C-alpha positions as CSV (number, residue, x, y, z in Angstrom):
1,M,76.0,101.8,192.7
2,V,74.5,98.2,193.6
3,K,77.2,96.1,195.8
4,T,76.6,92.5,197.0
5,F,78.3,89.8,197.2
6,M,77.2,86.4,196.2
7,E,78.7,83.6,196.3
8,A,81.3,83.9,193.0
9,F,79.9,87.7,192.6
10,E,81.9,91.0,192.7
11,D,81.8,94.1,190.6
12,T,85.4,94.1,190.1
13,T,87.3,94.0,186.4
14,S,90.5,93.7,184.3
15,N,92.1,97.4,184.6
16,N,93.6,96.5,181.0
17,A,90.5,95.7,179.4
18,A,88.9,98.4,180.5
19,S,91.7,100.9,179.3
20,E,91.4,98.9,176.1
21,S,87.7,99.4,175.8
22,N,88.2,103.1,177.1
23,N,90.0,104.1,174.4
24,F,88.5,102.3,171.9
25,E,85.2,103.9,172.9
26,E,86.9,107.7,172.7
27,E,87.7,107.4,169.0
28,R,84.5,105.7,168.3
29,M,82.5,108.4,169.8
30,K,84.7,110.9,167.7
31,S,84.1,109.4,164.6
32,L,80.1,109.3,165.1
33,D,79.7,112.8,166.2
34,V,76.4,112.0,167.8
35,E,74.5,114.8,168.8
36,L,72.7,113.7,172.3
37,G,71.0,116.2,174.6
38,K,72.2,117.2,177.9
39,D,71.3,114.8,180.1
40,D,73.3,112.4,178.3
41,D,76.7,114.2,178.5
42,N,76.8,113.2,182.3
43,V,75.9,109.6,182.2
44,S,79.8,108.1,182.5
45,S,80.2,110.4,185.7
46,Q,77.2,109.4,187.7
47,I,79.0,105.7,187.8
48,S,81.7,104.5,190.0
49,P,85.4,105.0,189.2
50,R,86.1,101.2,190.5
51,F,84.5,99.8,187.2
52,G,87.7,101.0,185.2
53,G,86.1,103.2,182.5
54,I,83.4,100.8,181.9
55,G,81.3,104.2,182.3
56,K,82.4,105.7,179.1
57,V,81.7,102.2,177.7
58,I,78.0,102.1,178.7
59,D,77.6,105.6,178.1
60,S,78.7,105.4,174.3
61,S,77.0,102.4,173.6
62,L,73.7,104.0,174.8
63,R,74.3,107.0,172.8
64,S,74.9,104.8,169.3
65,I,71.7,102.5,170.1
66,Q,69.7,105.9,170.6
67,S,71.4,107.1,167.4
68,A,70.2,103.7,166.2
69,S,66.9,103.8,167.6
70,S,66.0,107.2,165.9
71,A,67.0,105.5,162.0
72,L,64.6,102.7,162.6
73,L,62.1,105.1,163.2
74,N,62.1,105.9,159.8
75,M,61.2,102.5,158.1
76,T,58.9,100.0,159.8
77,F,57.5,96.7,158.3
78,S,54.8,95.0,158.7
79,N,53.3,91.3,158.4
80,M,50.2,91.8,156.3
81,A,50.3,88.3,154.5
82,P,46.9,85.8,154.5
83,P,48.4,83.2,157.0
84,D,48.0,80.6,154.1
85,A,49.5,82.7,151.5
86,P,52.6,81.2,149.9
87,F,55.9,82.3,151.1
88,A,57.7,84.9,149.1
89,V,60.9,82.7,149.0
90,T,61.9,79.4,148.5
91,P,64.2,77.1,150.7
92,Q,66.6,77.1,148.0
93,E,66.8,80.8,147.8
94,L,67.4,80.6,151.5
95,S,70.0,77.9,151.8
96,N,72.1,80.3,149.4
97,L,71.9,82.9,151.4
98,S,73.3,80.7,154.1
99,S,76.0,79.3,152.0
100,E,77.1,82.6,150.5
101,R,76.7,84.7,154.0
102,T,77.0,88.2,152.2
103,H,74.7,91.5,152.3
104,Q,74.5,91.1,148.5
105,A,73.1,87.6,148.9
106,L,70.5,89.0,151.5
107,A,69.9,91.9,149.2
108,R,68.9,89.2,146.0
109,V,66.8,87.1,148.5
110,L,64.7,90.8,149.6
111,S,64.7,91.8,146.1
112,K,63.4,88.5,144.9
113,A,60.8,88.6,148.3
114,A,59.8,92.1,147.4
115,S,58.7,90.9,143.9
116,N,56.6,87.8,145.2
117,L,55.0,89.7,147.9
118,P,51.2,88.5,148.1
119,P,48.6,91.2,147.6
120,G,47.8,91.2,151.5
121,L,44.2,90.7,153.4
122,P,41.2,92.9,152.2
123,G,41.9,96.5,153.0
124,E,45.9,96.3,153.8
125,E,47.0,96.8,150.2
126,E,48.4,99.7,150.9
127,D,50.5,98.3,153.6
128,M,51.6,95.8,151.5
129,K,52.6,98.1,148.7
130,S,54.4,100.3,151.6
131,N,56.4,97.1,152.3
132,R,57.5,96.7,148.5
133,L,58.4,100.1,148.3
134,Q,60.9,100.5,151.5
135,M,62.0,96.7,150.8
136,E,63.1,97.7,147.4
137,A,64.8,101.1,148.8
138,L,66.6,99.1,151.2
139,V,67.9,96.8,148.5
140,K,69.4,99.7,146.3
141,R,71.5,100.5,149.6
142,I,72.8,97.2,151.1
143,G,72.8,95.0,147.9
144,V,75.7,97.8,146.3
145,V,79.0,96.1,145.3
146,D,81.9,98.1,146.2
147,D,85.2,97.6,145.0
148,D,87.1,100.5,146.4
149,I,88.8,98.7,149.3
150,D,88.9,101.9,151.4
151,R,85.2,102.5,151.2
152,R,84.7,99.0,152.4
153,A,87.1,99.2,155.1
154,S,84.8,102.3,155.9
155,L,81.2,100.7,155.8
156,K,83.0,98.5,158.4
157,G,84.4,100.9,160.8
158,D,82.3,103.5,162.8
159,S,82.0,106.6,160.3
160,K,78.9,107.7,159.9
161,E,78.8,106.1,156.8
162,G,79.4,102.6,158.7
163,A,76.7,103.6,161.7
164,Q,74.3,104.2,158.7
165,R,75.4,100.7,157.2
166,H,74.4,99.1,160.3
167,H,71.4,100.5,160.6
168,D,70.3,99.3,157.6
169,M,71.5,95.9,157.8
170,E,69.4,95.6,161.1
171,L,66.4,96.9,159.0
172,A,66.8,94.1,156.2
173,A,67.0,91.4,159.2
174,N,63.8,93.0,160.6
175,C,62.2,93.1,157.6
176,L,63.6,89.3,156.5
177,A,62.0,88.1,159.7
178,T,58.8,90.4,159.6
179,V,57.7,90.6,156.3
180,V,59.5,87.3,154.5
181,L,59.2,84.6,157.1
182,R,56.3,86.1,158.7
183,S,57.9,86.3,162.1
184,K,58.0,89.3,164.8
185,P,61.3,89.9,166.5
186,E,59.5,90.6,169.9
187,D,56.5,87.6,169.5
188,G,58.4,85.0,167.4
189,I,56.1,82.9,165.3
190,T,52.2,81.9,166.6
191,N,52.5,78.3,168.5
192,E,49.7,76.7,166.3
193,Q,50.0,73.4,164.9
194,S,48.7,74.5,161.7
195,D,51.1,77.6,161.3
196,I,54.5,74.8,162.3
197,E,52.9,72.3,159.7
198,F,52.6,75.0,157.2
199,R,56.6,76.0,157.8
200,R,57.6,72.7,157.5
201,E,55.9,71.7,154.3
202,A,57.0,75.2,152.7
203,F,61.0,75.0,154.4
204,G,61.1,71.4,156.0
205,T,61.8,70.1,159.0
206,N,64.9,70.6,161.6
207,A,65.2,66.7,161.2
208,I,67.6,64.5,158.9
209,A,65.8,61.4,157.2
210,D,67.3,58.3,158.8
211,K,68.7,55.7,156.7
212,K,66.4,52.9,155.8
213,L,67.6,49.9,158.4
214,D,69.2,46.8,156.7
215,S,67.1,43.8,156.4
216,F,67.5,40.3,158.4
217,L,68.3,38.6,155.1
218,K,70.4,41.9,153.9
219,L,72.5,41.3,157.1
220,C,72.9,37.6,155.9
221,W,74.6,38.8,152.6
222,N,76.5,41.2,154.2
223,A,77.9,38.5,156.7
224,V,78.7,36.0,153.9
225,Q,80.9,38.0,152.4
226,D,84.1,36.9,154.1
227,F,86.4,35.9,152.1
228,V,86.9,32.6,154.6
229,L,83.3,32.7,154.8
230,I,83.5,31.8,150.8
231,M,86.0,29.7,150.6
232,L,84.4,27.3,153.0
233,I,80.9,27.2,151.7
234,V,82.6,26.2,148.4
235,L,84.7,23.5,149.9
236,G,81.8,22.0,151.7
237,V,79.2,22.1,148.2
238,I,82.4,19.9,146.6
239,G,82.7,17.9,149.2
240,I,79.0,16.7,149.5
241,V,79.2,16.7,145.6
242,V,82.2,14.3,145.7
243,E,81.4,12.3,148.6
244,T,78.4,11.7,147.2
245,T,78.7,11.0,143.4
246,I,82.0,10.5,142.0
247,G,83.8,9.3,145.8
248,L,82.2,6.1,145.6
249,D,83.1,3.2,144.3
250,P,80.7,0.8,142.1
251,G,77.9,-0.8,144.2
252,E,78.9,1.1,147.5
253,K,76.3,3.1,149.2
254,C,77.2,6.8,150.5
255,G,75.6,6.4,154.1
256,M,77.0,9.2,156.0
257,C,79.6,10.0,153.8
258,W,77.9,13.8,153.0
259,L,78.5,14.5,156.9
260,E,81.8,16.2,156.4
261,G,80.7,18.6,154.1
262,A,77.6,19.4,155.8
263,A,79.8,19.9,158.9
264,I,81.0,22.7,157.2
265,L,78.1,24.3,155.9
266,A,76.8,24.0,159.3
267,S,79.7,26.0,160.7
268,V,79.1,28.8,158.1
269,C,75.5,29.0,159.1
270,I,75.9,29.4,162.3
271,V,78.2,32.2,161.8
272,V,76.1,33.8,159.3
273,L,72.9,33.6,161.9
274,V,75.1,35.0,164.8
275,T,76.5,37.7,163.4
276,A,73.4,39.3,161.2
277,G,71.2,38.9,164.7
278,I,73.5,40.9,167.1
279,D,73.7,43.6,164.1
280,Y,69.8,43.6,163.5
281,A,69.1,43.9,167.3
282,K,71.6,46.7,167.5
283,Q,70.0,48.7,165.0
284,F,67.0,49.0,166.7
285,A,68.9,49.9,170.2
286,F,71.1,52.9,168.1
287,I,67.6,54.2,167.3
288,R,66.4,54.4,171.2
289,L,69.5,56.0,171.6
290,T,69.3,58.6,169.0
291,R,65.8,59.5,170.2
292,S,66.4,59.8,174.0
293,L,69.9,62.1,172.8
294,N,67.4,63.9,170.4
295,D,65.1,65.1,173.1
296,T,67.9,66.5,175.1
297,N,68.9,68.7,172.6
298,T,66.8,72.2,173.4
299,K,66.9,75.3,172.6
300,M,65.0,78.6,173.5
301,V,62.7,79.9,171.0
302,I,60.2,82.9,170.8
303,R,56.5,82.3,169.7
304,N,53.5,83.9,170.8
305,G,56.1,86.3,172.7
306,H,56.9,83.8,175.1
307,Q,60.4,82.0,175.6
308,M,59.9,78.1,175.5
309,S,62.1,75.8,175.2
310,V,61.9,73.2,172.1
311,T,63.9,70.1,170.8
312,D,66.5,71.0,167.7
313,D,63.6,68.9,165.6
314,E,60.8,71.1,166.4
315,I,62.4,74.1,165.5
316,V,61.3,75.8,161.9
317,V,61.9,78.5,159.5
318,G,60.6,81.6,160.8
319,D,61.5,81.1,164.8
320,I,63.1,83.4,166.7
321,L,66.2,82.2,168.7
322,S,67.4,83.3,172.2
323,I,71.2,82.8,172.0
324,N,73.6,83.6,175.1
325,A,77.4,82.6,175.4
326,H,76.1,81.6,179.2
327,N,75.6,77.7,177.9
328,L,77.9,77.4,174.9
329,A,74.8,77.4,172.1
330,S,75.1,75.8,169.7
331,I,73.3,76.7,166.8
332,P,70.7,74.1,165.8
333,A,70.1,75.9,161.9
334,D,71.0,78.6,159.9
335,C,70.1,82.0,161.3
336,V,70.2,85.6,160.5
337,V,70.8,88.3,163.7
338,L,68.5,90.6,164.7
339,G,69.4,93.8,166.1
340,P,69.7,95.0,168.4
341,S,73.5,94.2,168.9
342,G,74.8,91.8,171.8
343,G,78.2,91.7,171.3
344,L,77.9,88.0,169.9
345,K,81.0,86.5,168.8
346,M,80.7,82.8,167.6
347,D,82.9,80.0,167.5
348,E,83.1,78.4,163.6
349,S,86.1,76.2,164.0
350,S,84.0,73.1,163.9
351,L,83.1,74.3,160.1
352,T,86.1,76.2,158.9
353,G,89.0,75.5,161.1
354,E,89.8,78.4,162.5
355,S,90.1,79.4,165.6
356,V,89.4,83.2,165.8
357,L,86.1,84.3,167.1
358,I,84.1,86.3,164.3
359,A,81.8,88.9,165.5
360,K,78.6,88.8,164.2
361,N,76.6,92.0,163.9
362,P,72.5,92.2,162.6
363,G,72.4,90.8,159.1
364,D,74.9,88.5,159.7
365,V,74.3,84.9,158.5
366,V,75.0,82.5,161.6
367,L,75.5,78.7,160.7
368,S,74.5,75.3,161.9
369,G,76.7,73.5,164.2
370,T,78.4,76.9,165.3
371,T,79.0,77.9,169.1
372,A,78.2,81.2,170.7
373,V,81.0,81.9,173.1
374,Q,80.8,85.5,174.0
375,G,77.6,88.1,173.8
376,S,74.0,87.4,173.3
377,A,71.7,87.9,170.5
378,K,67.9,87.0,169.1
379,M,68.0,86.1,165.7
380,V,65.7,84.2,162.6
381,V,65.9,80.7,161.6
382,I,66.5,80.8,157.5
383,A,67.2,77.3,156.9
384,V,66.9,74.0,158.6
385,G,67.6,70.6,158.1
386,I,69.1,69.2,154.8
387,N,69.0,73.0,153.6
388,S,71.6,74.1,156.6
389,V,75.0,73.6,156.2
390,A,75.6,71.4,159.0
391,G,72.5,69.4,158.0
392,K,74.0,68.8,154.7
393,I,77.1,67.2,156.5
394,K,75.5,65.4,158.7
395,A,73.4,63.9,156.1
396,H,76.5,63.4,154.8
397,V,78.5,61.8,157.9
398,Y,75.5,59.5,159.1
399,D,74.7,58.2,155.9
400,S,71.3,60.0,155.9
401,S,69.0,58.4,153.1
402,D,68.7,62.1,151.6
403,H,72.5,61.5,150.3
404,E,72.5,57.6,149.7
405,G,74.6,56.7,146.8
406,E,77.4,59.4,146.7
407,G,80.5,57.4,147.3
408,L,81.0,58.5,151.1
409,E,80.3,55.2,153.5
410,G,84.0,54.5,153.9
411,D,86.1,51.5,154.8
412,D,83.8,49.8,157.3
413,E,86.6,46.9,158.0
414,S,87.9,46.5,161.4
415,P,91.7,46.2,161.8
416,L,91.1,42.8,163.4
417,F,88.8,41.9,160.4
418,T,91.5,43.1,157.9
419,K,94.2,40.9,159.3
420,L,91.9,37.9,159.6
421,E,91.0,38.5,156.0
422,K,94.5,39.0,155.1
423,I,95.5,35.7,156.7
424,A,92.9,33.9,155.4
425,K,93.6,34.8,151.6
426,Q,97.7,33.6,152.3
427,I,96.1,30.6,154.0
428,G,94.0,30.0,150.7
429,I,96.8,30.9,148.1
430,A,99.3,28.1,150.4
431,G,96.4,25.4,150.4
432,T,95.5,26.1,146.7
433,C,99.3,25.5,146.2
434,A,99.4,22.8,148.5
435,A,96.8,21.0,146.5
436,L,98.1,21.8,143.0
437,L,101.4,19.9,144.2
438,S,99.5,17.4,145.7
439,L,97.9,16.6,142.1
440,T,100.6,17.1,140.4
441,V,102.8,14.6,142.3
442,N,100.0,12.4,142.1
443,C,99.3,12.7,138.5
444,I,103.3,12.0,137.6
445,K,103.9,9.1,140.0
446,G,100.5,7.8,138.4
447,F,101.4,8.4,134.7
448,A,105.2,7.5,135.0
449,F,105.7,4.6,137.2
450,A,102.0,2.8,137.4
451,K,101.8,0.0,135.5
452,E,97.9,-0.3,135.7
453,D,95.8,2.3,133.9
454,P,96.0,5.4,135.7
455,K,92.8,6.8,134.5
456,E,91.2,4.9,136.4
457,F,92.8,6.5,139.7
458,L,92.6,10.1,138.4
459,I,89.1,10.7,140.1
460,E,91.0,9.7,143.4
461,Y,93.9,11.8,142.7
462,I,91.5,15.3,142.4
463,V,89.7,14.2,145.6
464,V,93.0,14.1,147.4
465,A,93.8,17.6,146.4
466,I,90.6,18.8,147.4
467,T,90.9,17.3,150.9
468,V,94.3,19.0,151.1
469,L,92.6,22.0,150.1
470,A,89.5,21.9,152.9
471,V,92.4,20.6,155.6
472,S,94.2,23.9,155.2
473,V,91.3,26.2,156.0
474,P,90.5,27.0,159.2
475,E,86.3,26.3,159.5
476,G,86.8,27.0,163.1
477,L,87.8,30.4,163.0
478,P,85.7,32.5,161.6
479,L,82.8,30.8,164.4
480,A,85.3,31.1,167.4
481,V,85.9,35.1,166.0
482,T,82.0,35.1,166.0
483,L,81.2,34.0,169.1
484,A,84.1,35.9,170.8
485,L,83.0,39.0,169.8
486,A,79.2,38.6,170.5
487,F,80.3,37.5,174.2
488,S,82.4,40.7,174.2
489,S,79.6,42.9,172.9
490,N,77.1,41.9,175.3
491,K,79.6,42.2,178.5
492,M,80.3,45.7,176.9
493,M,76.7,46.8,176.5
494,K,76.6,45.7,180.5
495,E,79.0,48.4,181.0
496,Q,76.9,51.0,178.7
497,N,79.0,50.7,175.6
498,L,77.0,50.3,173.2
499,V,78.1,49.2,169.1
500,K,76.3,49.4,166.5
501,H,77.9,46.5,164.1
502,L,79.8,43.7,165.6
503,D,82.8,44.2,164.1
504,A,83.3,47.6,165.9
505,C,83.7,45.5,169.3
506,E,87.4,45.4,168.9
507,T,87.9,49.5,168.1
508,M,85.6,50.0,171.0
509,G,86.9,47.5,173.5
510,C,90.3,49.2,173.1
511,A,88.8,52.3,175.0
512,T,90.6,53.0,178.4
513,T,89.2,56.5,179.1
514,I,86.1,58.0,178.2
515,C,86.1,62.0,178.1
516,T,82.2,63.2,179.1
517,D,80.7,66.8,180.2
518,K,80.1,66.1,184.6
519,T,77.0,68.5,183.7
520,G,73.9,67.0,183.2
521,T,75.5,63.5,182.0
522,L,77.1,62.5,185.4
523,T,74.7,65.2,187.6
524,A,71.1,66.6,187.2
525,N,72.4,69.6,185.4
526,K,70.6,71.7,188.6
527,M,72.0,74.3,191.2
528,T,70.7,76.1,194.4
529,A,72.1,79.1,196.0
530,R,73.3,78.0,199.3
531,A,75.6,81.2,200.5
532,I,75.0,84.7,200.3
533,Y,77.2,87.8,201.9
534,T,74.8,90.8,202.3
535,T,75.0,93.9,205.2
536,K,78.3,92.6,206.3
537,T,76.7,89.4,207.6
538,D,77.0,85.6,205.9
539,F,74.5,84.0,205.5
540,S,75.3,80.3,204.9
541,C,72.3,77.5,204.8
542,K,74.0,74.1,206.0
543,D,70.5,72.4,206.2
544,P,69.8,71.1,202.3
545,A,66.1,70.9,203.6
546,V,65.8,74.4,203.7
547,T,65.9,76.9,201.0
548,L,68.5,79.9,200.9
549,G,65.5,82.5,200.8
550,S,63.7,81.4,203.2
551,F,67.1,80.8,206.1
552,V,68.0,84.6,205.0
553,K,64.3,85.9,206.2
554,N,63.8,83.9,209.4
555,S,67.5,84.8,210.4
556,I,68.0,87.0,213.2
557,D,70.2,89.3,211.2
558,S,67.7,89.5,208.1
559,P,68.0,92.7,206.0
560,N,65.5,94.7,205.8
561,E,62.8,94.7,202.7
562,S,64.6,97.3,201.0
563,T,67.9,95.3,200.8
564,L,65.9,92.4,199.9
565,A,64.5,94.0,197.2
566,L,67.3,95.2,195.7
567,L,69.3,92.2,195.9
568,A,66.0,90.8,193.9
569,T,66.2,93.6,191.4
570,L,70.0,92.7,191.2
571,I,68.9,89.0,189.9
572,A,65.8,89.9,187.7
573,V,67.8,92.4,186.1
574,D,71.1,90.8,185.6
575,T,69.9,87.5,184.4
576,M,69.2,86.4,180.7
577,D,65.7,86.7,179.2
578,E,66.0,82.9,178.2
579,T,66.3,81.9,181.8
580,T,62.9,81.1,183.0
581,L,60.9,79.6,185.8
582,D,57.4,78.1,185.6
583,Y,54.8,79.3,187.9
584,D,51.6,77.2,189.4
585,K,49.4,78.9,191.5
586,G,52.4,81.1,192.8
587,K,55.0,78.1,193.0
588,V,57.8,77.6,190.8
589,T,57.1,74.3,189.1
590,G,59.9,74.3,186.3
591,S,62.9,76.0,184.8
592,T,64.6,76.7,181.6
593,G,68.2,78.0,180.8
594,N,71.5,78.6,182.7
595,P,71.3,76.6,185.8
596,T,73.4,79.1,187.5
597,E,70.9,82.0,186.6
598,V,67.6,79.3,187.3
599,A,69.6,79.3,191.2
600,L,69.5,83.0,191.0
601,L,65.8,83.7,190.3
602,V,64.6,81.1,192.6
603,L,66.1,82.3,195.1
604,A,64.6,85.6,194.5
605,A,61.5,83.7,194.1
606,D,62.1,82.4,197.6
607,L,62.3,85.7,199.0
608,G,59.2,86.8,198.0
609,K,60.0,88.4,194.8
610,D,58.6,87.7,191.0
611,Y,61.6,88.6,188.6
612,R,58.8,89.2,186.0
613,D,57.2,91.9,187.6
614,I,60.7,93.5,188.4
615,R,61.8,93.0,185.0
616,D,58.6,94.2,183.2
617,S,58.8,97.4,185.9
618,T,62.3,98.4,185.1
619,R,63.1,100.8,182.3
620,G,65.6,99.9,179.9
621,R,65.0,96.1,180.6
622,S,61.3,96.0,180.1
623,D,60.3,94.8,176.6
624,K,56.5,95.1,177.2
625,G,53.8,97.7,177.8
626,E,54.8,101.1,178.0
627,L,58.3,100.7,178.9
628,A,59.2,98.6,175.8
629,E,60.1,102.2,173.8
630,Y,62.6,102.7,176.5
631,L,64.5,99.0,176.3
632,V,67.4,100.9,174.3
633,E,68.2,103.2,176.7
634,G,69.6,99.7,178.6
635,K,72.7,98.1,178.0
636,Q,73.9,94.5,178.3
637,I,77.6,94.3,178.3
638,G,77.9,90.1,178.4
639,F,80.3,88.2,180.0
640,S,83.6,87.5,179.0
641,S,87.3,85.9,180.1
642,A,88.4,89.4,180.7
643,R,85.8,91.1,182.5
644,K,84.9,87.9,184.5
645,M,81.3,89.1,185.1
646,M,78.0,90.5,183.2
647,S,76.7,93.7,183.7
648,W,73.5,95.2,182.9
649,A,72.8,99.3,182.8
650,V,70.0,100.6,183.0
651,P,68.5,104.4,183.9
652,S,68.1,105.5,187.6
653,E,65.0,107.2,188.8
654,G,67.4,109.9,190.3
655,G,69.2,110.5,187.0
656,G,72.1,109.0,185.4
657,Y,72.4,104.8,185.1
658,R,72.8,101.8,187.9
659,I,75.0,98.9,186.5
660,Y,73.9,95.6,187.9
661,C,76.6,93.3,188.0
662,K,77.2,89.6,188.9
663,G,80.6,87.4,188.0
664,A,83.1,85.6,189.4
665,S,84.5,86.2,193.2
666,E,88.2,87.5,191.5
């Protein structure tokens, strides 16, 4: 048993959680009735009782994995298709699989793919024929629709029939990745640009088409749709026409009579140009902001057998994603889980509204936009971009050109402009009533009481009525509001509060509190190990210029080499595959993955140990070389809120198993 204390690491667990796991696994083993050798019967007795029964959890889980491994040996698939041959499935068929999310839907995809498989490379026709026959046999087993409730329950349980079903679904997922999508669960796709472009042409990209930018003239047209501006334009034109034509006495010259109407139209032009100009400039600012955000959304994929970080937009169908709950990873595309099972549980509340965590096993579909909150898994991407569930929602919400004209634009009016429009209509109605009243009174007065011919004064009565209407309309109101919002927009931009449309300043300006994630936003999203307790000594490095590893090695009470090697083994074994370090000439130059685990791997590197060599030489942890076939002998137990730690059990050289743990101090 390894017992080492690092800042917030201990090998304790909740007795209640362990007891429940113990009882569950005992019942599970009774139902499975798995035949194992004598060497495996004493596994749990080799594990410390301090783990509260977790030894039996490890034992039974390893038995289950070994049973699954023997079943997988009976059926193997290989990718024999030419690299430039068309894929056997269409993007729509894979999109339907992610929409239905049933085993029968997966069976239909495999059945369609089996009938459309290419003939294969020269000399490998028999292998492709074998793939087709095995796929057809697999489809018959997983595609059965059973209406019996008890039978469906048994398929989901831990009976022999349920275990076989689990193995079949793991085979189906492997077949989908290897034969249909021409990927490999261990190595992924190639990182060649030609292969990636070929997949993008076949299945699309994982990016939603941006909506075409509005032209400056269109923004001017949108700005002039305001009710007050329309009234001002009408009054300005009428004012100019009246003053320059019928408003002049015989022989009178106009001179500057058009000035009042022109001033009204000039104020309208200023309002329109300022509003359209600011909105036009903000479009490009938002494009730059969106691109910078997309560059920070990265995921770990396997290509050419190596873990690498790519942005969400660079993910293609067939990519193998490495997902774990350490980073609460959000799934960027629709996927199918590959085996072996890592206890993955997803939070699908963003799509379904249900807060209950959903367990995902090999063969299950994981929807884009959901979040991994427990366990880990490898999964193959089956739908990207507009073909994925989250992509369709995003296309609607963000007004993508993929979904133009579907009536989902919503209400663009802010509360301020809604009130202004209401007031303008009330003013317009009141002004119109006043103008009509003025015209009516003047006509009654002229026709009833005037001694001269009232027809000569009719034009004058109309001009007076128009003047009353013009006076009632506040021509300075739109200009004042636009200039106030323009100054507000510039001030908000200096405070890093960017608004896309000018009329949104009122809404964003009312924000008093901004909720943000500290890690990666207010900090650099990097961590370092600064203290360790081992060999009954507290090593706390106070000097920020000195690494903890060099401080421990140069300390007077430095542990012996075997202790340091054991510490490095703990770190290398009990960290996720997605957490990696980049080396250049023996020095660490970069990293990817969980910041906490990166700090631990850097500590191991400072101690003079390469985590890659340790992983590759540890049986039950290595997935490379001769030890890869023994990977099923190891067992990862992911972090959970109940256990408050992550564990990894691997076979010990002297027999039994050794569990490496890291977690919270309590």
